[in-house]
C-alpha positions in Angstrom: 59.2 29.6 3.6 62.3 27.8 2.4 60.4 24.6 2.4 57.8 26.2 0.2 60.3 27.6 -2.3 61.9 24.3 -2.4 58.7 22.6 -3.3 57.8 25.4 -5.9 61.1 24.8 -7.7 61.0 20.9 -7.6 60.9 18.7 -10.5 57.4 17.6 -11.5 58.1 13.9 -10.5 59.1 15.1 -7.0 55.9 17.3 -6.8 53.8 14.2 -7.9 55.2 12.1 -5.0 54.4 15.0 -2.7 50.8 15.1 -3.9 50.4 11.4 -3.4 51.5 11.9 0.2 48.9 14.5 0.5 46.3 12.3 -1.0 47.0 9.4 1.3 47.0 11.8 4.3 43.6 13.0 3.1 42.3 9.5 3.0 43.6 8.6 6.3 42.1 11.9 7.8 38.7 11.1 6.3 38.7 7.5 7.9 39.6 9.2 11.3 36.9 11.7 11.0 34.4 9.1 9.9 35.3 7.1 13.3 34.7 10.2 15.1 31.3 10.9 13.4 30.3 7.3 14.1 31.3 7.6 17.7 29.4 10.8 18.1 26.3 9.3 16.5 26.4 6.0 18.3 27.7 7.0 22.0 26.7 3.5 23.4 28.3 1.4 20.8 31.3 -0.5 21.8 32.9 -0.7 18.3 34.1 2.8 18.0 37.4 2.0 19.7 38.1 -1.0 17.3 37.3 1.2 14.4 39.8 3.7 15.5 42.4 0.9 16.0 41.7 -0.2 12.5 42.4 3.2 11.2 46.1 3.1 12.5 46.9 0.5 9.8 46.4 2.8 6.9 48.0 5.6 9.0 51.1 3.5 9.6 51.3 2.8 5.8 51.0 6.6 5.0 53.7 7.4 7.4 56.0 4.8 5.9 55.3 6.2 2.5 55.9 9.8 3.6 59.4 8.8 5.1 60.3 7.1 1.7 59.3 10.1 -0.1 61.3 12.5 2.1 64.3 10.0 1.8 64.3 10.5 -2.1 63.7 14.2 -2.0 66.6 15.8 -3.8 66.1 19.1 -1.9 66.8 17.7 1.5 70.0 15.5 0.8 73.2 16.7 2.7 75.8 18.0 0.2 79.4 19.6 0.6 79.2 23.3 1.1 75.7 23.5 2.4 76.9 23.5 6.0 78.7 26.9 5.5 75.4 28.5 4.7 73.7 26.9 7.8 72.1 23.9 6.0 73.9 21.1 7.8 72.3 17.5 8.1 70.2 18.6 11.2 68.7 21.5 9.5 68.0 19.5 6.3 66.3 16.9 8.5 64.2 19.6 9.9 63.4 21.0 6.4 62.4 17.4 5.3 60.1 17.2 8.2 58.5 20.7 7.5 58.0 19.8 3.9 56.3 16.5 4.9 54.1 18.2 7.4 53.1 20.6 4.8 52.1 18.0 2.3 50.1 16.1 5.0 48.5 19.1 6.4 47.0 19.9 3.1 45.7 16.3 2.7 44.2 16.8 6.2 42.6 20.0 5.2 41.0 18.4 2.1 39.7 15.5 4.1 38.0 18.0 6.6 36.2 19.9 3.8 35.1 16.7 2.2 33.8 15.3 5.4 31.9 18.3 6.3 30.4 18.4 2.9 29.2 15.0 3.0 27.6 15.6 6.6 25.9 18.6 5.1 27.6 21.1 7.3 28.6 23.2 4.4 25.7 23.1 1.8 23.1 20.6 2.7 23.2 16.9 2.6 24.5 15.5 -0.9 23.6 12.2 -2.5 20.2 12.4 -0.8 21.7 11.9 2.8 23.0 8.4 2.0 26.1 9.0 4.1 24.4 10.8 7.0 24.1 7.9 9.4 27.5 6.7 8.5 29.1 10.0 9.3 26.9 10.8 12.3 25.4 13.9 10.6 22.8 14.4 13.4 25.4 14.6 16.2 27.7 17.6 16.8 31.4 16.9 16.7 33.8 18.2 19.4 36.3 20.7 17.6 39.4 19.5 19.9 38.9 16.0 18.8 38.6 16.9 15.1 41.9 18.9 15.4 43.7 16.1 17.2 42.7 13.4 14.8 43.7 15.7 11.9 47.0 16.3 13.4 48.0 12.6 13.7 49.2 12.0 10.2 51.2 15.3 9.9 52.8 15.0 13.3 53.6 11.3 12.9 54.9 11.7 9.4 57.0 14.8 10.2 58.5 13.3 13.3 59.3 10.0 11.5 60.9 11.8 8.4 63.2 13.8 10.9 64.3 10.8 12.7 65.0 8.7 9.5 66.9 11.5 7.8 68.9 13.0 10.9 72.0 10.9 10.5 72.6 10.9 6.8 76.3 11.5 5.8 77.5 14.3 3.5 78.9 13.2 0.2 80.0 14.9 -2.9 77.3 15.3 -5.5 78.1 13.9 -9.0 74.9 12.3 -10.6 71.6 13.7 -11.3 68.2 11.8 -10.5 64.9 12.0 -12.2 64.2 15.4 -10.6 67.3 17.0 -12.1 69.0 17.4 -8.8 72.4 16.2 -7.7 72.7 12.7 -6.2 75.4 12.0 -3.7 78.0 9.7 -5.1 78.5 6.4 -3.2 81.5 5.0 -2.3 82.7 1.6 -3.5 80.3 -0.9 -1.6 81.8 -2.8 1.2 80.9 -6.6 1.8 77.4 -6.6 3.1 76.9 -8.2 6.4 73.7 -10.3 6.8 70.9 -8.6 8.6 70.2 -10.1 12.0 66.5 -9.9 12.1 65.5 -13.2 10.1 65.0 -15.5 13.2 62.9 -12.7 15.1 60.8 -12.0 12.0 60.0 -15.9 11.6 59.1 -16.0 15.2 56.7 -13.0 15.1 55.2 -14.3 11.8 54.4 -17.5 13.6 53.0 -15.9 16.6 50.8 -13.8 14.5 49.4 -16.7 12.7 49.0 -18.5 16.1 47.0 -15.6 17.5 44.7 -15.6 14.4 44.1 -19.3 14.7 43.3 -18.9 18.5 40.9 -16.1 17.8 38.8 -18.4 15.6 38.2 -21.0 18.2 34.6 -21.4 19.6 33.1 -18.8 17.0 30.0 -19.5 15.2 30.1 -18.5 11.6 32.9 -16.4 10.3 35.2 -14.9 13.0 36.3 -12.2 10.8 33.4 -10.1 9.3 35.6 -7.2 8.1 33.9 -6.4 4.8 30.5 -5.4 6.3 31.2 -3.7 9.7 34.4 -2.9 11.2 33.1 -2.8 14.7 32.3 -6.5 14.7 35.8 -7.7 14.0 37.5 -9.3 16.9 40.4 -7.3 18.3 42.4 -10.5 18.5 42.3 -10.7 14.7 43.9 -7.3 14.4 46.6 -7.9 16.9 47.5 -11.3 15.0 47.6 -9.5 11.6 49.7 -6.8 13.2 52.3 -9.4 14.5 52.4 -11.1 11.3 53.0 -7.8 9.3 55.8 -6.9 11.8 57.3 -10.3 11.5 57.4 -10.2 7.7 58.9 -6.6 7.7 61.4 -7.8 10.2 62.3 -11.0 8.1 62.2 -9.1 4.7 65.8 -7.8 4.7 67.2 -11.3 5.8 65.2 -12.9 3.0 66.4 -10.4 0.4 69.9 -11.0 1.7 69.6 -14.7 1.3 67.9 -14.3 -2.1 71.2 -12.5 -3.3 73.4 -15.0 -1.7 71.5 -17.8 -3.4 72.0 -16.0 -6.9 75.8 -16.4 -6.5 76.0 -20.1 -5.7 77.0 -22.9 -8.1 79.7 -21.1 -10.3 77.9 -17.8 -11.1 78.7 -15.8 -14.2 79.1 -12.0 -14.3 75.3 -11.2 -14.5 74.5 -13.5 -11.6 77.4 -12.3 -9.4 76.4 -8.7 -10.0 72.6 -9.2 -9.4 73.5 -11.3 -6.1 75.8 -8.7 -4.8 73.5 -5.8 -5.4 70.7 -7.7 -3.7 73.0 -8.3 -0.6 73.9 -4.7 -0.4 70.4 -3.3 -0.8 68.7 -5.9 1.6 68.3 -3.4 4.3 66.9 -0.8 2.0 64.2 -2.7 0.0 63.8 -5.9 2.3 61.5 -4.0 4.8 59.2 -2.6 2.1 59.1 -6.0 0.5 58.0 -7.7 3.6 55.3 -5.3 4.3 53.9 -5.7 0.9 54.0 -9.4 1.4 52.0 -9.0 4.5 49.5 -6.7 2.9 49.0 -8.9 -0.2 48.5 -11.9 1.9 45.9 -10.1 3.9 44.2 -9.3 0.6 44.4 -12.9 -0.6 42.9 -14.1 2.7 40.0 -11.7 2.6 39.3 -12.7 -1.0 39.4 -16.4 0.0 36.8 -15.6 2.7 34.5 -13.3 0.9 35.5 -13.2 -2.7 32.5 -15.6 -3.8 30.0 -14.4 -1.2 27.1 -12.0 -1.8 28.3 -9.6 1.0 30.1 -6.6 -0.5 32.8 -4.6 1.0 31.7 -1.7 3.0 32.9 1.9 1.5 35.2 2.6 4.6 36.7 -0.8 4.3 37.5 -0.4 0.6 39.1 3.0 1.3 41.2 1.7 3.8 42.3 -1.3 1.8 43.2 1.0 -1.2 45.2 3.2 1.1 47.1 0.3 2.7 47.8 -1.4 -0.8 48.5 2.0 -2.5 50.8 3.3 0.2 52.8 0.0 0.6 53.3 -0.4 -3.1 54.4 3.1 -3.6 56.7 2.8 -0.6 58.5 -0.3 -2.3 58.6 1.6 -5.6 60.1 4.7 -3.9 62.7 2.5 -2.0 63.7 0.9 -5.4 64.2 4.5 -6.6 66.4 5.4 -3.7 68.5 2.2 -4.3 68.9 2.9 -8.0 70.1 6.5 -7.1 72.5 5.0 -4.5 74.1 2.8 -7.1 74.1 5.3 -9.9 78.0 5.8 -9.4 78.8 2.1 -9.5 76.8 1.7 -12.7 78.8 4.7 -14.2 82.1 2.9 -13.2 81.0 -0.3 -14.8 80.1 1.4 -18.0 83.4 3.2 -18.0 85.2 0.0 -17.6 83.5 -1.5 -20.6 80.6 -3.4 -19.2 77.8 -3.6 -21.7 74.5 -1.9 -20.7 72.6 -5.1 -21.7 74.5 -6.8 -18.7 73.3 -4.2 -16.3 69.6 -4.6 -17.5 69.9 -8.4 -17.4 71.0 -8.2 -13.8 68.1 -5.9 -12.9 65.8 -8.3 -14.4 67.3 -11.2 -12.7 67.1 -9.5 -9.3 63.3 -8.9 -9.9 62.7 -12.4 -11.0 64.7 -13.8 -7.9 62.6 -11.7 -5.5 59.4 -12.6 -7.1 60.2 -16.3 -7.1 61.0 -16.0 -3.4 58.3 -13.6 -2.1 55.3 -14.8 -4.4 55.1 -18.3 -2.9 55.7 -16.9 0.7 52.8 -14.5 0.2 50.5 -17.3 -1.0 51.6 -19.5 1.9 51.0 -16.8 4.5 47.6 -16.1 3.1 46.7 -19.8 3.0 47.7 -20.2 6.7 46.0 -17.1 7.9 42.7 -17.9 6.1 42.6 -21.6 7.0 41.4 -21.2 10.6 38.8 -18.4 9.7 37.0 -20.4 7.2 33.9 -21.8 8.9 
C-alpha cells in the first residue's frame, strides 16, 4: 500500500518513467507468450528453445532499465530521519523492489490481454486471423507455463532493483530534482580511481567477434537469417553477440575514464579540466550504459549492412524485440545521465556560489558529450564492421 501511495503522489515525470517500464515489460511478456504459442503450435520444431533464448536479450535490457528507474526514484532514496520511522536503507530497497514489481506486473497483465485478444480467446480472431499461426491459436496453452513466463520480468526486475539499492548511504537532502523531491547532497568528490575492467572488456569483445567469425565458417548463404525467422539463427551467433555486449559493457567505464583523462592533457583550461574530472568521477555510473548502447547500435548497423538493401523484410517479432532493446538501452543511458546530474547538483551549486559563470558549466557539459561521441561513435562503427564482415556471403 505504501508503494501505491508513493506512486500516486509522485511527480508526473517519475510516473512517466514507471509507465515506460510497464510498457517495456508488456513488450517482453508478449514476446515470451508468442514463443510459448509457437512452441505449442509446433511441438516438433527445434527452434522454440532458440526463440526463447533470443527473448532474454530484450528481457535483460528491460531489467536494466527498471533498475535505472528505481535508482532515480526520489521516493526510495535514503534520507536522515527516515530510519526513526522504520524506513531505513533495507526497507527502502524493499519498497523500490515492490514499486518495480508493480509496474512490471501491470505490463505483464497488458501483454496477456493483448496476446489472448490476438489469439481469438477473448472475442474472435482479429485482423482476419493473420496472427493465428504465429501465436499458435489452434493449440491450448499450459496455464503454469503462462504464469511462469509472465513472472520472469517482475521477479527479475524487483530482485535486481533490491540488490542495486541495498547499500546506498544515507545523506542529508538539500536539492530538488525534476520530480520536486529532495536529492541527497554529495560530498566533495574524491580523486577517482580508474576502473579495472578495461582489459577484461577488450578480451571479451574480441572473443565475441571471434565466435561470430567462427560461426560463419562452412555455411552456405547468409549464416545469420535473423529478420525472417528467429529459429533459423545459429545459437553461436547469439553467444558471440552476447560476449561482445558483455565485453563492451565491461570496458565502458574504463573507456569513459580514459576519455576524461585525455580531456585534461596538454595544459587544460578551466572548462576542459572540469569536463574531464566529471567524466572521470562518473565513469562507473554512465560507462556501462554507454558500452551497452554501443553494443546494441553496432548490432543494428551490422544487421542493416546484411539486410538493409535486400527484399527480405524484418519479421514483426524481430522488429518488436529490436525496438525494445534499442529503446530500453537508450532510456537507461538517459536515466543514468539524469542520476549523474542529480549526484553533482551540490557541486554545481558550490561552483555558482564561488562565481563560476553558468555558461562555463554548460560548455563543460557540451564538451563531455562531444568527447564521448568522438570516442564511442567510431568504436561502434568498427565493432559493427568487424561483426558483419564474416557474415556477408
